[in-house]
N, C-alpha and C positions, 0 to 999 in steps of 0.2 A: 884412256878410260880412267876415271876416278872412283875409288870407293870412299864412302863416308863411313866412319865408324867410331865407337865410344869405347872406353876401358871399362873393365870389370875386374874385381878382385881376383889374383891368382888363386887358383884351386877351385873357383866357381866356373870360369869360362877362359878360352884362350886369351892371351895377353895381346891386346891391340893397342894402337897408337891413338891418343886421345885428340878428338877435335881437330883433325887435320884431313886434308885430302890426299890420299896415296896415289901415286902413278904406279900402276900395278906392272908386273912382268909382262913383256910383250907389247907394252904401248909406247916403245921407243926410248924408254930410259932404264938405268940399272935399278934394281930394288935397293932401298936404303939399308945400311947396316943396321943391325939390332941395337938397340940402345942398352943401357945398364938395366940388368934384370929381365931382358926381354929375350924369348927363346927364338931360334931360328925356325923357319917354316919347315914342317915335316912334310914328305910327299904325301899326297891325298891317298886315302885307302878307299877305293870305290867299289860298287858292287859290279858284277859282271851280268846280273839278271835284269833286263829292261822291263820285265812284266809290269804293267801298270796296276794300279789298286782300283777295284770296282767301288763305286760310290751309287748311292740312290736316296731319294727323299722326295718330299713334296714341297714345292717352291711355288708359293702363289698361286696355288691351285692346280698345278702341273705336277704329274708324276714323273719324276726325273730320273733316268739312269745313265751312267757313263763311267768313265775311268779318269784317273789322275796319274800323270807319270807316262814315261820316266822323266827324270831331270837330267839332261845330257850335258856335261861339261865340254865347253868349246873354248878353249884359251882361258882367260880370267872370268868368263861368264859361263852360265849355264841355262838351258832352254828347257822350259817345263811344257809338256804336252797336256792339254785338258779336252776331253771329248764329252759332251753332254747332249743329250737328247730327250724328248718327252714321249713317254709310252702310254699316257692317258691324261685324264683331266679336260679341262675346258680352257680355251682361250690360247694366248701366246704372249711371250716376252722376247725383248730383245737382250741378247746375252750381256751387251754392255751396261745396260740399266741395272742388272743385278749383280753381275760379276765384275763389273769395271770399277775402278777408284773415282767416283764422281766428285770427291774433294778436289781432285786435280783436273781431270779431263771430262769435260761435259758431253762431248760429242764423239769421242773415240769409241768404237766397238771392240772391246777386246776383254780379255781375262786379267787385266792389270790390277784387279782388285784383290787377287789372291795374294797371300804372303807366306814365306817359307819361314818356319819356326824350328829352332833348334832347342829341344826341350831339355836337354842336358846341360848345355852351356848358357841358356838363357839369352839368345840372339835372335833377332827378326830381321828379315830381308823383304825389302819392298821391290817393287818392279824397276828395273834399270830403265832409265830415260835420258834422252839428250838434254842439253841444259835449257831447251825451249819448253821442256815439261812433256814432251811426246814420249810414250812408252815404247820400248822395243818389243812390240807385240803385234800379232796380226791374227785375224781369223781366216778361214777358208772361204769358200763360195757361200756358206750359209752364216747368217748373223742372227737368225730368228728361231726360237725354240718353241716348237708347236707340234702336237700329235700329227702323224702322218708326214712329216718333213724329215729330211736326213739330220743326223746329229751335227751339232756345230762342233767344229774342231779348231782349237786355238793354241798359239804358242806364245809364251812370254819369257823374257830373259831376266835373270838375277845374278848378283854376285854368287860365284860358284862355291858351295860348301866343299869340305874336304872329308865329309863323313860318307859312309856307304848308303845311308838312308836319311831322309829328313821329314818332318811333318809339314803339311800344307794347310793353312786355313782358308776354306773356301766360302765365301759370302753364301748364307742361308743353307748350306749343306754340312758345314761343321769343320772340325779338325780332323783331318785325314792324316793318319801315321804310315810310317814304314814305306814312304815313297822312294823307289830306288834311285840312286845317283850313280849314273854310269859314264863311261868315256864313250866318245862319239863313236869309236870303232865297235862297241858293243850296243848301240842303239836299236839295231835291227830295223831301220828305217823310221823308227818313231820320233823324228826330230826334222828341224830345219837348221841350217847353218845361222850362227849370229849374223853373218853378213846379209842374209836375207831380211833380218829384222832391222839392220843398221847400214843401209845401203850407201850412207855417206860416210861410213866408217865409225869407230868407237873413241875417237880423240876426245870429243866432248861429252861422252857419256858418263853419267853419275849412276852408280850401283848402291843405294842406300842400305846400310846395315847399322843396327842399332842394338844395344843392350837393354833387356828388359829390366824395369825398375819397379820397386814397391812402393806403395803409399798407403798409409793408415791415419786414422784420426781417433781420438777419444771421442765419446758419445756427444759431449757437449761442443765438439770441434775446437776446443781450447789448445789442444797439443796436436800437432799435424807432423809427421814423420815421413820423410822420403829417403829412401836407400836407394843409391844410384850404383851400388856395387863398389865404386870408389870412394865415395864420401856419404855420410849420413847428415842430413839436415833436419833439426827439430825446431819447427816453428811454433812458438807460443804466442797466443793472441794478446796484443797489447790491451785490448778491451777487458780482458780477464786480469791483467797484471797491474794495470793503471788507471786512474781516472783521467779525464780529458785534460791534455797539456800537461800532465804531471808526470814526473820521474820517481815518485814515491810508491813504492809497492802496496798494493791494496790488500784486503783480507782474504781474497781467493787465491792470491799468487802463490802461496805455499803448496797448495794441493797440485797446481800445475808443475811448479818446479821440483816437486818430489817425484813426479812422473819423469821429468827429464833426468833427475838424478838416477832412477832406475835403468834408464836406457844407457847412461854412461858407464854402467857396469859391463856393458857388451861392447865398449869402445876398445881399440887399440891404443897403447901409448903414443903420444905425439902431441900435435898441435890440436888446441881447442880454441875455437873461434866464437866469440859471442858478439853478434852483430845487431844493432838496432835499425828498425825501418818504419818510416811514417807514411801516410798517405800523401796525397798532392795538394791538400788544402792548407793555405797559409804560405808564409814566407819561406823560401828555400833554406836562408841561413838559419831561420828559427828551427824549421824542421831537422836540419843537420844536427843542431846542438841538442835537441830533445832526443833524437835518436842516439847520439853519444851516451847522455846522462842515463837513459833508460837501460842501455847496453851495460853500463857500469853498475847500475842497481842489480841487476839480474845476475851478473858475473860475481858480484860481492856475496849475494844470497845463496847462490850456488855452492860457493866455497864453504858455506856454513852448514848446508845440508847434504853435501857429497865431499868425498876426498878427492880434491883436484890436483894432489902433489905430483901425479905422475903425467901431468899434461903441462905443456907450454901454453899457457892461456894468453890470448890476444883479445883485445877488447877494441870495438870500432863501431862508429855509427856510419850508415850508409843513406841516411837521409829518406828521400823519395826516389832515388836513382834506381832501384831494383824493384819493381812492383811485381806482385805474383800475376796480376791482371792488368790489362790496360783499361778495362771499363771503368766508367765514371759514376757508376751507381753507388748508393751507400753500402749495399753487399758488398761490392768489389773493393772498396775503400777500407771496409772493415778488415777483409783478407790481407790488404797490404800494410796494415798497421800490425806490426809483430816484431818480437825479438827471435833471431835464429841462433841456434847453437849448433855449430858444424864441427864434426869429428871423423875420423877414419874409423870404420868398423873392424871387428874381428871377422872370422869366416861367416858366421851365422847372420842372416839377413835380419835387420832391425824393424820392429813394428812399434808402434805408439804403445805405451803401457797405461793401462786404465783398470778400472775395476774388474775384478773376476766374477762378479755377480752376474748370471745369465739374463737376470730381468732389468740389467742397468739401463738398457735402452728400451722404452715401452714402444709397442707396436703401434704404428701410426695408421694402419689399414688392416684389411683382413689378414688372419692368420691360418695358414694351412699346414696340417700335420703330415711332415714327410714329403714324398713326391706328390704332386697334384696341382689343382689350380683353383682360381677365383675369378670371377667376373668383376671388372672395375669400371667405374664412371670416370672417363679421363677426359680432361678439358683440354682441347686443342688450341692452336695459337690464334684462333678467332673466337674463342669462347664457346663453340659447340661442344656437346657431350659425345664422346665416342664410348660405346659399350664394347670393352674389350676383355676377352678371357684370356688370362696369363697362367700358362701351365708350365711347371718345372718338371722336365722330362728326365733329367739325370744329372748327377755329379760323379764324376770319376777321376781317378789319378793318372797323370801322365807326366813321366820324368819328374821333375821338382815341382809341379803344378797340379792345380784342380781345374778341371774343365767342365763347365756347366752348360747344359742345353735347356733353352726354353721356347716354347711355342706361343705366338701371339695371334689370336683369332678374333675376327671382327664378329661380335655376336649381335650387332646393330642391323637396322635396316638401311642405313646410308652408307655412302663411300666414306672411309676413313683416309683422310689425306695426312701425308708425313707423320706417321704414328711416332710419338715420343714417349710412350709409355714407361719406357725402361731407360731413358736418357737424360743426360744433363751436360751442359756445354761450360758452365762456368761455377767452380768450387775452388777449394784450397789446392787442387791439383795444378792449377793454371788454366790457360786458355785451351780448351778441347773444341774450339769453335768449328765452323765450316758448315754448321747447320744439320749435320747427318748425326741424330742423336743415338740411334742404335742401342746397345746394352751397356753404355758406359757406366750407369749408375746401379748396376746390380752388384751388391756387395756382399761380403761375409761379416757376420757378427761373431766375434770372439770374446765373450765377457762384454765389458764396457768399451771395446774397441771396434771399430770399423775398418775392415779391410777391403780396399778397393781392387777392381782390376788391374793387373799389371799393365803398365804402359811404356812408351819410350818416346824419345825426342825425334822429332821427324826432321826431314832434310829441309832446311829454310828456302833453298833454291825453288822448291815446288809448292810450298804451302804459304799462303797469304795470311789466313786468318787463325790457324791454330799452331801451337808450339809442340803439342804432344798428340799421339795417336793411342788410344787403348787398344789391347790385344783382345778385341771383341769385335761382333759385327758392328759396323758403322752406320748402319741403318736398318730400320724395321720395314720401311717402304710404306706404300700407300695400299689399303686393303679393301676389296669389294666385300659386301655381306657374305658372311660363311668362310672366307678364305683366311689361310693361316700363313703366317711368316715365322720360319724358325732361326734363332740368333744363338751364337755361341759366345761363351765368356770365360776368360782365363784368369785364375787368381793365383797368388803364391800358395803352396800348400801348407796348411796349418797342422798337419800331423795327426789330426782327430779321425775318428772313425764316423762320426757324424757332424754336420756343420748346420748352422743357421744362415740361410740366404735371405737378405733383406734388401727391398728397394726402398730407399727414403724418397721423400718428396723432392723433386729436382727442379722445381720451377723457380724462376727469378722474376724480378720486376721487368726484365726485358725479353724473357724467353719461356715458353712452356717446356716442361720437363715431366720426369717419371711421376707416377701416381704410386702411393705406397701400398706395399704388399709383403707378407713375410712368410717364409717356408722354414718350419722348425723340425729338428730331429731328422733331418735329411740324411739317409745313409750315403757313404761315399764308397762307390765300387772302385775296386783294385783292377 
């Protein structure tokens, strides 16, 4: 059995080995010796109380009640129990359609769309799968949720945490905290063995584990910052820095580079890499040369506006080899034209630096004071108008994060298909594709900086179209008139007592996306 994982700075999360598949203990091989600076694994401290956590909510017109947990450790994996039933409402739903991961498995009915979240260390776990993509998950005799039917009971396996509790992000029901993590001996019958979920054994099973990353951008999208925990990459748009086919800095360059200089104040001493990137238009050799000259121009000017004496500065051109997105639209190519400044951060997460003026980003749609909602006219993928009421229900703190809850209701008279009113699949974050738009474009505005939901690199074995998943509901779904869908989104904690929640326009030339709406002076519940 293999675990996929990423690194994060010591002091923020446990030390992991970067970008490798680890053969875990119990899978027929000795565990590797810890490398330099790596801690040996401490025995897990688990709970002894398997009592599940009760959940309830309205899911697509059905009043749902049930329980989540316990999470029962069985070797290197752990099996989560989920039980959900309908106590009211109209209609029915297939458990796999709502609670499954439809980006991977179109036909499996299971709870494999739930994710484990360690809110203290910033680690997310997706369902374990065989290399063919089949989840280690099963439902009982019931797979349909409807009033009058027995609850649906399902089990799904993950990489085993070593903490006594964990949080679980359940699609359409939200982030459920304090789920007990127990040993099999303490499960009180509320589990199934891993062997039942993997009858062919676990030798080819991959249990994806990833570090949550932060991404932010200035209001004009000129400076975009990603903090992986191990490395910070500040992307400056070449369209802001240079004229077409030029390596001479333009009049707007200093504003962007001064923002970069402010972020360098948060960098640890060490290597600083300035790398130029181009789009795919033109000759490869010419693009390589242009990227090198642009990187040199930025490094020289940064040395004039910031003290680079504590860095080992390396300048290089990467031509068109490392695109942000593989799309061939004008918008995508603009994202790929950039100069990247990469460095190792100190302990504090890094976000883009911008204006502190709260009005730096004009509202592009309705503005709502505090918690509440607004009805939006949203264009779908075929040009039809969907009348959708978007309501911000809550923003609360959880660990080192903020958790937002929003309801989307179809206020129109027609069926609303594949609602994308809160999502976007293509922007500076990279490809978030797979067509499930969810709540990926619900952001926080911190002065002149837009802070996006936290995200993470997905396991490429299982995802064909997207490189990343956001820690938010991956789909709103299709809504009958009067029906509401609840979505959850997780951001880094800004530390403020009130926040501005903003949904920008998420449409592109090849995809429909979010319709603008803003919520101001939103209280943050502790």
